LUMLUM-972319 format. One line per field, with one value per residue (C-alpha): residue in one letter; x, y, z. Coordinates in pm, whole numbers, plus 50000, padded with zeros to 5 digits. Example, Ala and Ser with C-alpha at 12.3 -4.5 7.8 and 13.67 -1.06 7.14 Angstrom:
# LUMLUM-972319
residu <- A:S
px <- 51230:51367
py <- 49550:49894
pz <- 50780:50714
# end
This chain:
# LUMLUM-972319
residu <- X:X:X:X:X:X:X:X:X:X:X:X:X:X:X:X:X:X:X:X:X:X:X:X:X:X:X:X:X:X:X:X:X:X:X:X:X:X:X:X:X:X:X:X:X:X:X:X:X:X:X:X:X:X:X:X:X:X:X:X:X:X:X:X:X:X:X:X:X:X:X:X:X:X:X:X:X:X:X:X:X:X:X:X:X:X:X:X:X:X:X:X:X:X:X:X:X:X:X:X:X:X:X:X:X:X:X:X:X:X:X:X:X:X:X:X:X:X:X:X:X:X:X:X:X:X:X:X:X:X:X:X:X:X:X:X:X:X:X:X:X:X:X:X:X:X:X:X:X:X:X:X:X:X:X:X:X:X:X:X:X:X:X:X:X:X:X:X:X:X:X:X:X:X:X:X:X:X:X:X:X:X:X:X:X:X:X:X:X:X:X:X:X:X:X:X:X:X:X:X:X:X:X:X:X:X:X:X:X:X:X:X:X:X:X:X:X:X:X:X:X:X:X:X:X:X:X:X:X:X:X:X:X:X:X:X:X:X:X:X:X:X:X:X:X:X:X:X:X:X:X:X:X:X:X:X:X:X:X:X:X:X:X:X:X:X:X:X:X:X:X:X:X:X:X:X:X:X:X:X:X:X:X:X:X:X:X:X:X:X:X:X:X:X:X:X:X:X:X:X:X:X:X:X:X:X:X:X:X:X:X:X:X:X:X:X:X:X:X:X:X:X:X:X:X:X:X:X:X:X:X:X:X:X:X:X:X:X:X:X:X:X:X:X:X:X:X:X:X:X:X:X:X:X:X:X:X:X:X:X
px <- 19799:19731:19461:19286:19320:19170:18880:18827:18830:18591:18356:18385:18276:17991:17871:17863:17644:17415:17373:17270:16972:16625:16533:16840:16763:16419:16544:16591:16809:17033:17103:17271:17462:17598:17682:17879:18062:18147:18279:18493:18658:18696:19040:19197:19072:19203:19548:19539:19456:19751:19972:19868:19937:20287:20358:20280:20503:20783:20737:20745:21080:21231:21135:21282:21613:21631:21590:21926:21826:21876:22211:22413:22201:22394:22205:21866:21959:22076:21751:21540:21738:21681:21312:21303:21467:21210:20920:21043:21059:20705:20624:20760:20568:20245:20295:20341:20028:19828:19954:19841:19502:19434:19519:19288:19025:19033:19029:18739:18513:18291:18205:17987:18047:17870:18099:18018:18188:18129:18267:18458:18655:18674:18307:18209:18562:18535:18203:18357:18641:18378:18233:18577:18642:18290:18380:18717:18575:18295:18540:18773:18470:18384:18742:18720:18380:18195:17826:17754:17428:17363:17193:17180:17332:17321:17428:17526:17430:17771:17833:17960:17812:17792:17748:17721:17650:17665:17710:17965:17927:18176:18477:18758:18563:18632:18988:19076:18896:18898:19203:19014:18843:18984:19043:19139:19296:19316:19552:19463:19339:18959:18733:18615:18953:19064:19418:19546:19615:19626:19367:19361:19020:18922:18674:18597:18552:18399:18403:18138:18095:17739:17573:17324:16980:17027:17356:17203:16844:16673:16398:16116:16076:16428:16355:16153:16059:15957:15848:15865:15885:16209:16406:16664:16696:16501:16285:15906:15731:16030:15923:15543:15511:15618:15877:16178:16247:16433:16509:16622:16786:16721:16992:17266:17127:17221:17000:16982:16792:16721:16526:16690:16406:16052:15925:15892:15946:16266:16395:16308:16491:16800:16796:16770:17076:17285:17155:17249:17606:17653:17528:17770:18059:17979:17958:18293:18459:18322:18443:18790:18811:18706:18968:19263:19375:19429:19768:20040:20163:19833:19793:19562:19304:18996:18902:18742:18906:19251:19437:19541:19595:19678:19598:19827:19727:20027:20266:20027:20107:19920:20067:19946:20080:20034:20300:20488:20380:20383:20263:20318:20003:19729:19509:19532:19439:19130:19033:19000:19354:19390:19543:19905:19802:19567:19833:20097:19858:19769:20124:20236:19944:20025:20392:20296:20028:20271:20540:20288:20176:20534:20591:20292
py <- 46900:47204:47329:46995:47034:47373:47238:46973:47221:47440:47140:47043:47386:47385:47047:47170:47461:47226:46990:47270:47365:47252:47136:46909:46757:46669:46518:46142:46099:46407:46414:46076:46134:46468:46315:46037:46271:46510:46210:46102:46447:46519:46344:46510:46847:46804:46709:47001:47246:47100:47150:47516:47582:47421:47637:47951:47831:47774:48116:48286:48113:48195:48561:48551:48408:48671:48955:49103:49197:48838:48780:48824:48572:48243:48006:48154:48116:47756:47656:47838:47647:47316:47378:47478:47156:46964:47150:47092:46714:46730:46918:46641:46377:46567:46628:46246:46181:46429:46283:45946:46069:46252:45931:45724:45994:45973:45584:45563:45824:45546:45230:45060:45005:44861:44634:44572:44296:44261:44022:44196:44056:43668:43565:43273:43245:43610:43528:43230:43452:43707:43434:43355:43710:43735:43432:43567:43892:43729:43487:43781:43970:43668:43663:44040:43992:44220:44176:44094:44144:44031:44300:44182:43903:43772:43404:43208:42845:42689:42862:43204:43553:43829:44082:44069:44357:44325:44542:44502:44662:44676:44851:44919:44792:45105:45147:44799:44756:45102:45012:44723:44936:44862:44583:44242:44009:43636:43423:43057:42764:42798:42494:42505:42510:42167:42260:42374:42732:43002:43276:43627:43749:44052:44154:44503:44587:44907:44994:45251:45413:45376:45711:45757:45881:46205:46261:46228:46318:46220:46427:46187:46398:46290:45913:45664:45325:45043:44698:44383:44011:43848:43651:43379:43083:43112:42930:42885:43217:43412:43430:43453:43803:44155:44169:44296:44665:44911:45256:45525:45854:46117:46383:46125:45853:45596:45283:45023:44682:44437:44116:43877:43909:43782:44106:44408:44626:44455:44491:44855:44920:44739:44921:45257:45168:45098:45410:45622:45474:45518:45888:45954:45802:46016:46336:46255:46170:46489:46703:46557:46633:46986:47039:46872:46586:46259:46277:46077:45961:45801:45421:45395:45635:45430:45410:45082:45090:45087:44751:44696:44323:43999:43650:43406:43042:42865:43032:43055:43433:43744:44077:44418:44646:44979:44902:44612:44368:43993:43698:43333:43230:43242:42958:43118:43467:43329:43162:43506:43559:43909:44065:44078:44264:44496:44594:44641:44883:45072:45108:45239:45474:45622:45676:45859:46072:46174:46262:46479:46656:46745:46881:47101
pz <- 81731:81940:81701:81762:82133:82122:81919:82178:82465:82275:82214:82585:82696:82444:82567:82926:82815:82608:82899:83131:82901:83013:82666:82652:82993:82864:82541:82596:82284:82291:82671:82696:82366:82490:82833:82673:82446:82736:82949:82658:82624:82994:83047:82736:82840:83193:83059:82819:83098:83297:82998:82962:83330:83291:82989:83195:83480:83228:83077:83419:83517:83173:83228:83568:83445:83176:83435:83488:83842:83951:83772:84093:84292:84193:84434:84325:83947:84008:84179:83904:83628:83808:83838:83467:83366:83573:83417:83066:83145:83259:82948:82723:82919:82895:82519:82465:82671:82474:82141:82251:82373:82041:81841:82079:82040:81660:81669:81910:81758:81623:81819:81554:81180:80878:80665:80301:80103:79725:79471:79205:78904:78890:78870:79090:79228:79353:79516:79692:79824:79927:80144:80283:80389:80551:80751:80839:80973:81167:81328:81421:81557:81780:81909:81992:82166:81920:81829:81466:81283:80917:80729:80370:80150:79793:79807:79493:79419:79507:79848:79749:79805:79543:79828:80210:80446:80817:81126:81401:81748:82028:82183:81943:81632:81419:81546:81439:81113:80966:80752:80576:80308:79963:79712:79857:79591:79607:79406:79398:79178:79157:79232:78868:78715:78575:78444:78783:78676:78939:78893:79040:79163:79359:79625:79753:80116:80254:80631:80713:81051:81161:81269:81535:81422:81596:81402:81055:81008:80671:80511:80412:80089:79986:79993:79809:79960:79732:79846:79632:79649:79777:79516:79543:79778:80110:80355:80348:80292:80176:79812:79871:80034:79940:80226:80032:80064:79832:79947:79707:79829:79555:79637:79612:79402:79665:79648:79930:79910:80191:80165:80424:80676:80637:80794:80571:80871:80979:80619:80611:80946:80823:80486:80663:80876:80567:80392:80694:80701:80327:80350:80641:80457:80143:80354:80516:80187:80024:80312:80299:79922:79978:80259:80090:79886:80073:80250:80097:80440:80526:80554:80261:80150:80262:79900:79816:79463:79614:79616:79970:80035:79855:79983:79800:79860:79676:79915:80214:80215:80303:80211:80300:80018:80211:80469:80303:80569:80488:80693:80589:80786:80524:80682:81030:80892:80713:81045:81200:81336:81200:81511:81382:81051:81251:81504:81228:81048:81373:81463:81113:81097:81445:81350:81038:81205:81476:81220:81026:81350:81426:81081:81122
# end
Protein backbone atom coordinates (compact mmCIF):
# COMPACT_ATOMS: atom_id res chain seq x y z
CA UNK A 1 0.00 0.00 0.00
CA UNK A 2 2.74 2.46 0.95
CA UNK A 3 4.63 1.80 -2.29
CA UNK A 4 1.51 2.83 -4.18
CA UNK A 5 1.14 5.96 -2.02
CA UNK A 6 4.76 6.90 -2.73
CA UNK A 7 4.08 6.46 -6.47
CA UNK A 8 1.01 8.70 -6.23
CA UNK A 9 2.94 11.42 -4.37
CA UNK A 10 5.74 11.21 -6.94
CA UNK A 11 3.22 11.54 -9.79
CA UNK A 12 1.52 14.45 -7.99
CA UNK A 13 4.83 16.34 -7.77
CA UNK A 14 5.59 15.50 -11.40
CA UNK A 15 2.19 16.86 -12.51
CA UNK A 16 2.79 20.11 -10.62
CA UNK A 17 6.06 20.53 -12.54
CA UNK A 18 4.42 19.66 -15.87
CA UNK A 19 1.57 22.13 -15.34
CA UNK A 20 4.06 24.92 -14.62
CA UNK A 21 5.75 24.50 -18.02
CA UNK A 22 4.84 27.06 -20.73
CA UNK A 23 4.45 24.34 -23.40
CA UNK A 24 1.89 22.51 -21.24
CA UNK A 25 -0.09 25.70 -20.61
CA UNK A 26 -0.39 26.18 -24.38
CA UNK A 27 -1.43 22.57 -25.07
CA UNK A 28 -5.25 22.45 -25.13
CA UNK A 29 -5.34 18.66 -24.80
CA UNK A 30 -2.59 17.99 -22.26
CA UNK A 31 -3.26 20.85 -19.84
CA UNK A 32 -6.87 19.86 -18.90
CA UNK A 33 -5.85 16.20 -18.72
CA UNK A 34 -2.97 16.91 -16.32
CA UNK A 35 -5.14 19.33 -14.30
CA UNK A 36 -7.87 16.70 -13.86
CA UNK A 37 -5.32 14.07 -12.87
CA UNK A 38 -3.73 16.43 -10.33
CA UNK A 39 -7.11 17.27 -8.81
CA UNK A 40 -7.92 13.56 -8.55
CA UNK A 41 -4.71 12.86 -6.62
CA UNK A 42 -4.69 15.91 -4.32
CA UNK A 43 -6.87 14.53 -1.51
CA UNK A 44 -4.94 11.24 -1.34
CA UNK A 45 -1.61 13.09 -1.29
CA UNK A 46 -2.87 15.45 1.43
CA UNK A 47 -3.93 12.51 3.63
CA UNK A 48 -0.61 10.75 3.00
CA UNK A 49 1.30 13.87 4.07
CA UNK A 50 -0.79 14.00 7.25
CA UNK A 51 0.02 10.34 7.83
CA UNK A 52 3.78 10.92 7.48
CA UNK A 53 3.65 13.85 9.92
CA UNK A 54 1.74 11.64 12.36
CA UNK A 55 4.36 8.87 12.07
CA UNK A 56 7.07 11.41 12.91
CA UNK A 57 5.15 12.57 16.00
CA UNK A 58 4.70 8.96 17.15
CA UNK A 59 8.40 8.30 16.62
CA UNK A 60 9.36 11.38 18.68
CA UNK A 61 7.14 10.37 21.63
CA UNK A 62 8.40 6.76 21.53
CA UNK A 63 11.99 8.07 21.59
CA UNK A 64 11.10 10.31 24.53
CA UNK A 65 9.54 7.43 26.48
CA UNK A 66 12.58 5.27 25.86
CA UNK A 67 14.87 8.00 27.22
CA UNK A 68 15.96 7.03 30.75
CA UNK A 69 16.29 10.71 31.74
CA UNK A 70 12.50 11.00 32.00
CA UNK A 71 11.87 7.76 33.88
CA UNK A 72 11.48 9.57 37.21
CA UNK A 73 8.86 11.99 35.91
CA UNK A 74 5.70 9.91 36.38
CA UNK A 75 3.21 12.65 35.48
CA UNK A 76 5.13 13.51 32.34
CA UNK A 77 5.33 9.86 31.26
CA UNK A 78 1.61 9.37 31.90
CA UNK A 79 0.72 12.32 29.67
CA UNK A 80 3.15 11.15 26.97
CA UNK A 81 1.62 7.65 26.95
CA UNK A 82 -1.89 9.09 26.70
CA UNK A 83 -0.84 11.23 23.76
CA UNK A 84 0.83 8.22 22.13
CA UNK A 85 -2.39 6.20 22.45
CA UNK A 86 -4.37 9.02 20.84
CA UNK A 87 -1.87 9.33 17.99
CA UNK A 88 -1.94 5.58 17.37
CA UNK A 89 -5.75 5.75 17.13
CA UNK A 90 -5.44 8.57 14.60
CA UNK A 91 -2.89 6.46 12.72
CA UNK A 92 -5.36 3.58 12.43
CA UNK A 93 -8.08 5.92 11.20
CA UNK A 94 -5.79 7.48 8.60
CA UNK A 95 -4.65 4.05 7.40
CA UNK A 96 -8.28 3.02 6.84
CA UNK A 97 -8.95 6.28 4.97
CA UNK A 98 -5.88 5.77 2.79
CA UNK A 99 -6.87 2.17 2.01
CA UNK A 100 -10.32 3.32 0.93
CA UNK A 101 -8.84 6.14 -1.17
CA UNK A 102 -6.46 3.77 -2.96
CA UNK A 103 -9.28 1.38 -3.78
CA UNK A 104 -11.40 4.26 -5.06
CA UNK A 105 -8.46 5.57 -7.07
CA UNK A 106 -7.98 2.17 -8.73
CA UNK A 107 -11.70 1.85 -9.45
CA UNK A 108 -12.11 5.37 -10.86
CA UNK A 109 -9.04 5.43 -13.07
CA UNK A 110 -11.22 5.00 -16.18
CA UNK A 111 -14.55 6.79 -16.60
CA UNK A 112 -15.43 5.45 -20.04
CA UNK A 113 -15.45 1.89 -21.36
CA UNK A 114 -16.10 0.00 -24.56
CA UNK A 115 -18.10 -3.16 -24.02
CA UNK A 116 -17.97 -6.00 -26.56
CA UNK A 117 -20.47 -8.88 -26.50
CA UNK A 118 -20.04 -11.86 -28.86
CA UNK A 119 -22.11 -14.98 -29.38
CA UNK A 120 -20.13 -18.15 -28.62
CA UNK A 121 -21.19 -21.78 -28.59
CA UNK A 122 -24.89 -22.33 -29.24
CA UNK A 123 -25.51 -20.90 -32.70
CA UNK A 124 -28.65 -18.80 -33.05
CA UNK A 125 -29.56 -19.33 -29.38
CA UNK A 126 -26.21 -17.77 -28.35
CA UNK A 127 -26.95 -14.82 -30.67
CA UNK A 128 -30.37 -14.35 -29.02
CA UNK A 129 -28.77 -14.38 -25.57
CA UNK A 130 -26.13 -11.93 -26.83
CA UNK A 131 -29.04 -9.57 -27.61
CA UNK A 132 -30.50 -10.22 -24.13
CA UNK A 133 -27.21 -9.21 -22.46
CA UNK A 134 -26.94 -6.11 -24.64
CA UNK A 135 -30.43 -5.09 -23.53
CA UNK A 136 -29.55 -5.87 -19.88
CA UNK A 137 -26.45 -3.66 -19.91
CA UNK A 138 -28.16 -0.78 -21.72
CA UNK A 139 -31.05 -0.84 -19.22
CA UNK A 140 -28.58 -0.90 -16.31
CA UNK A 141 -26.68 2.00 -17.92
CA UNK A 142 -29.91 4.00 -18.14
CA UNK A 143 -30.61 3.37 -14.44
CA UNK A 144 -27.10 4.63 -13.61
CA UNK A 145 -27.46 7.73 -15.80
CA UNK A 146 -24.65 6.74 -18.17
CA UNK A 147 -24.45 7.74 -21.81
CA UNK A 148 -24.54 4.84 -24.28
CA UNK A 149 -23.34 4.90 -27.89
CA UNK A 150 -23.63 1.96 -30.28
CA UNK A 151 -20.37 1.47 -32.20
CA UNK A 152 -20.94 -1.72 -34.17
CA UNK A 153 -23.42 -4.61 -34.42
CA UNK A 154 -24.03 -7.75 -36.47
CA UNK A 155 -27.74 -8.62 -36.16
CA UNK A 156 -29.26 -11.96 -37.14
CA UNK A 157 -32.52 -12.56 -39.01
CA UNK A 158 -34.58 -13.61 -35.96
CA UNK A 159 -33.64 -10.84 -33.54
CA UNK A 160 -30.28 -11.95 -32.17
CA UNK A 161 -26.84 -10.39 -32.58
CA UNK A 162 -23.61 -12.22 -33.41
CA UNK A 163 -21.61 -9.29 -32.05
CA UNK A 164 -22.38 -5.89 -30.58
CA UNK A 165 -19.88 -3.22 -29.52
CA UNK A 166 -20.91 -0.08 -27.65
CA UNK A 167 -19.42 2.57 -25.39
CA UNK A 168 -20.61 3.64 -21.95
CA UNK A 169 -19.63 6.97 -20.43
CA UNK A 170 -20.29 8.24 -16.93
CA UNK A 171 -19.27 8.30 -13.29
CA UNK A 172 -18.46 4.87 -11.88
CA UNK A 173 -18.92 2.97 -15.14
CA UNK A 174 -15.55 1.17 -15.01
CA UNK A 175 -15.80 0.62 -11.27
CA UNK A 176 -19.14 -1.15 -11.64
CA UNK A 177 -18.71 -3.09 -14.87
CA UNK A 178 -15.03 -4.08 -14.89
CA UNK A 179 -15.93 -7.52 -13.47
CA UNK A 180 -18.20 -8.40 -16.42
CA UNK A 181 -15.38 -9.65 -18.68
CA UNK A 182 -15.63 -13.38 -19.27
CA UNK A 183 -17.98 -16.09 -20.47
CA UNK A 184 -21.67 -15.76 -19.57
CA UNK A 185 -23.62 -19.03 -19.90
CA UNK A 186 -27.36 -19.39 -20.44
CA UNK A 187 -29.37 -22.53 -19.68
CA UNK A 188 -32.86 -22.53 -21.22
CA UNK A 189 -35.11 -24.12 -23.83
CA UNK A 190 -34.31 -22.42 -27.16
CA UNK A 191 -37.10 -20.98 -29.31
CA UNK A 192 -36.21 -23.46 -32.05
CA UNK A 193 -36.31 -26.50 -29.73
CA UNK A 194 -39.48 -28.59 -30.19
CA UNK A 195 -38.79 -31.33 -27.64
CA UNK A 196 -38.44 -28.92 -24.71
CA UNK A 197 -34.82 -29.87 -23.95
CA UNK A 198 -32.68 -27.37 -22.03
CA UNK A 199 -29.61 -26.20 -23.94
CA UNK A 200 -26.49 -24.47 -22.65
CA UNK A 201 -25.10 -21.64 -24.78
CA UNK A 202 -22.34 -19.15 -24.14
CA UNK A 203 -21.60 -15.49 -24.83
CA UNK A 204 -18.28 -13.73 -24.25
CA UNK A 205 -18.10 -10.23 -22.79
CA UNK A 206 -15.05 -7.95 -22.86
CA UNK A 207 -14.89 -4.68 -20.92
CA UNK A 208 -12.21 -2.37 -22.34
CA UNK A 209 -11.24 0.95 -20.72
CA UNK A 210 -11.37 3.64 -23.40
CA UNK A 211 -8.14 5.64 -23.65
CA UNK A 212 -7.87 9.31 -24.58
CA UNK A 213 -6.09 10.10 -27.84
CA UNK A 214 -3.21 11.71 -25.94
CA UNK A 215 -2.72 8.49 -23.94
CA UNK A 216 -2.29 6.22 -26.95
CA UNK A 217 -0.85 7.64 -30.14
CA UNK A 218 -1.00 5.52 -33.29
CA UNK A 219 1.63 5.67 -36.02
CA UNK A 220 -0.18 5.98 -39.39
CA UNK A 221 2.42 3.57 -40.84
CA UNK A 222 1.19 0.85 -38.48
CA UNK A 223 -2.40 0.84 -39.71
CA UNK A 224 -4.22 0.03 -42.94
CA UNK A 225 -7.72 1.41 -43.62
CA UNK A 226 -9.97 -0.34 -46.12
CA UNK A 227 -13.43 0.81 -47.21
CA UNK A 228 -16.11 -1.46 -48.62
CA UNK A 229 -19.85 -1.71 -49.14
CA UNK A 230 -21.98 -2.43 -46.07
CA UNK A 231 -23.70 -5.82 -45.91
CA UNK A 232 -26.70 -7.18 -44.06
CA UNK A 233 -30.02 -5.57 -43.19
CA UNK A 234 -30.11 -1.80 -43.30
CA UNK A 235 -32.05 1.26 -44.37
CA UNK A 236 -32.07 3.00 -47.72
CA UNK A 237 -28.58 3.75 -48.93
CA UNK A 238 -26.74 1.48 -46.47
CA UNK A 239 -25.83 -1.12 -49.09
CA UNK A 240 -25.22 1.27 -52.01
CA UNK A 241 -22.10 3.18 -50.92
CA UNK A 242 -18.61 2.24 -49.72
CA UNK A 243 -19.28 3.47 -46.19
CA UNK A 244 -18.05 0.46 -44.20
CA UNK A 245 -14.54 0.71 -42.75
CA UNK A 246 -12.00 -1.95 -41.77
CA UNK A 247 -8.84 -0.98 -39.88
CA UNK A 248 -5.90 -3.37 -39.52
CA UNK A 249 -3.14 -2.75 -36.97
CA UNK A 250 -0.02 -4.46 -38.35
CA UNK A 251 2.11 -4.80 -35.17
CA UNK A 252 -0.63 -6.67 -33.25
CA UNK A 253 -2.78 -8.09 -36.03
CA UNK A 254 -5.91 -6.52 -34.50
CA UNK A 255 -8.68 -5.93 -37.06
CA UNK A 256 -11.69 -3.69 -36.39
CA UNK A 257 -14.68 -3.25 -38.70
CA UNK A 258 -17.55 -0.77 -38.49
CA UNK A 259 -20.48 -0.37 -40.89
CA UNK A 260 -23.43 0.85 -38.80
CA UNK A 261 -23.25 4.48 -39.96
CA UNK A 262 -24.00 5.73 -43.49
CA UNK A 263 -21.02 8.05 -43.23
CA UNK A 264 -17.59 6.59 -43.94
CA UNK A 265 -16.02 9.22 -41.66
CA UNK A 266 -18.27 8.29 -38.73
CA UNK A 267 -17.54 4.58 -39.21
CA UNK A 268 -13.81 5.33 -39.31
CA UNK A 269 -14.00 7.38 -36.09
CA UNK A 270 -15.89 4.62 -34.28
CA UNK A 271 -13.52 1.91 -35.54
CA UNK A 272 -10.53 3.96 -34.33
CA UNK A 273 -12.07 4.21 -30.84
CA UNK A 274 -12.52 0.44 -30.68
CA UNK A 275 -8.97 -0.12 -31.97
CA UNK A 276 -7.50 2.19 -29.31
CA UNK A 277 -9.44 0.41 -26.56
CA UNK A 278 -8.30 -3.03 -27.74
CA UNK A 279 -4.68 -1.87 -27.99
CA UNK A 280 -4.76 -0.41 -24.47
CA UNK A 281 -6.28 -3.65 -23.17
CA UNK A 282 -3.55 -5.68 -24.89
CA UNK A 283 -0.80 -3.45 -23.50
CA UNK A 284 -2.20 -3.73 -19.96
CA UNK A 285 -2.64 -7.51 -20.25
CA UNK A 286 0.91 -7.99 -21.56
CA UNK A 287 2.28 -5.78 -18.78
CA UNK A 288 0.49 -7.79 -16.09
CA UNK A 289 1.86 -11.03 -17.53
CA UNK A 290 5.39 -9.65 -17.48
CA UNK A 291 5.13 -8.49 -13.86
CA UNK A 292 3.44 -11.59 -12.44
CA UNK A 293 0.82 -14.23 -12.97
CA UNK A 294 -2.75 -13.19 -12.22
CA UNK A 295 -3.29 -13.22 -8.47
CA UNK A 296 -5.29 -16.19 -7.21
CA UNK A 297 -7.18 -13.97 -4.78
CA UNK A 298 -8.51 -11.75 -7.54
CA UNK A 299 -12.23 -11.71 -8.39
CA UNK A 300 -11.71 -13.14 -11.86
CA UNK A 301 -8.81 -12.50 -14.17
CA UNK A 302 -10.68 -10.31 -16.63
CA UNK A 303 -10.03 -12.98 -19.26
CA UNK A 304 -12.98 -13.28 -21.64
CA UNK A 305 -12.38 -17.07 -21.83
CA UNK A 306 -13.13 -17.51 -18.12
CA UNK A 307 -16.62 -18.76 -17.23
CA UNK A 308 -17.93 -16.21 -14.76
CA UNK A 309 -21.73 -16.39 -14.62
CA UNK A 310 -24.66 -18.68 -15.41
CA UNK A 311 -28.22 -17.56 -16.16
CA UNK A 312 -30.53 -20.52 -15.49
CA UNK A 313 -34.07 -19.94 -16.81
CA UNK A 314 -35.84 -23.04 -15.41
CA UNK A 315 -34.85 -22.07 -11.84
CA UNK A 316 -34.96 -18.28 -12.48
CA UNK A 317 -31.41 -18.25 -11.08
CA UNK A 318 -28.31 -16.17 -11.73
CA UNK A 319 -25.03 -17.45 -10.24
CA UNK A 320 -21.69 -15.67 -10.26
CA UNK A 321 -19.16 -18.50 -9.98
CA UNK A 322 -16.22 -16.37 -8.84
CA UNK A 323 -17.74 -15.45 -5.48
CA UNK A 324 -20.44 -18.12 -5.19
CA UNK A 325 -23.19 -15.50 -5.29
CA UNK A 326 -26.69 -16.59 -6.37
CA UNK A 327 -29.87 -14.59 -6.98
CA UNK A 328 -33.27 -16.09 -7.78
CA UNK A 329 -34.29 -12.98 -9.70
CA UNK A 330 -33.37 -13.81 -13.28
CA UNK A 331 -36.11 -11.72 -14.93
CA UNK A 332 -35.25 -8.66 -12.84
CA UNK A 333 -31.53 -9.02 -13.60
CA UNK A 334 -32.19 -9.23 -17.35
CA UNK A 335 -34.28 -6.06 -17.01
CA UNK A 336 -31.13 -4.23 -15.91
CA UNK A 337 -31.34 -4.72 -12.12
CA UNK A 338 -27.67 -5.64 -11.75
CA UNK A 339 -26.84 -3.62 -8.65
CA UNK A 340 -26.97 -6.52 -6.15
CA UNK A 341 -24.51 -8.56 -8.21
CA UNK A 342 -22.29 -5.55 -8.89
CA UNK A 343 -22.09 -4.55 -5.21
CA UNK A 344 -21.37 -8.15 -4.14
CA UNK A 345 -18.44 -8.28 -6.59
CA UNK A 346 -17.10 -4.88 -5.52
CA UNK A 347 -17.32 -5.82 -1.83
CA UNK A 348 -15.58 -9.18 -2.29
CA UNK A 349 -12.83 -7.71 -4.43
CA UNK A 350 -12.14 -4.94 -1.92
CA UNK A 351 -11.87 -7.43 0.95
CA UNK A 352 -9.40 -9.53 -0.97
CA UNK A 353 -7.29 -6.59 -2.13
CA UNK A 354 -7.09 -5.22 1.43
CA UNK A 355 -6.08 -8.67 2.69
CA UNK A 356 -3.37 -8.89 0.06
CA UNK A 357 -2.01 -5.43 0.92
CA UNK A 358 -1.80 -6.40 4.59
CA UNK A 359 0.14 -9.57 3.71
CA UNK A 360 2.63 -7.47 1.76
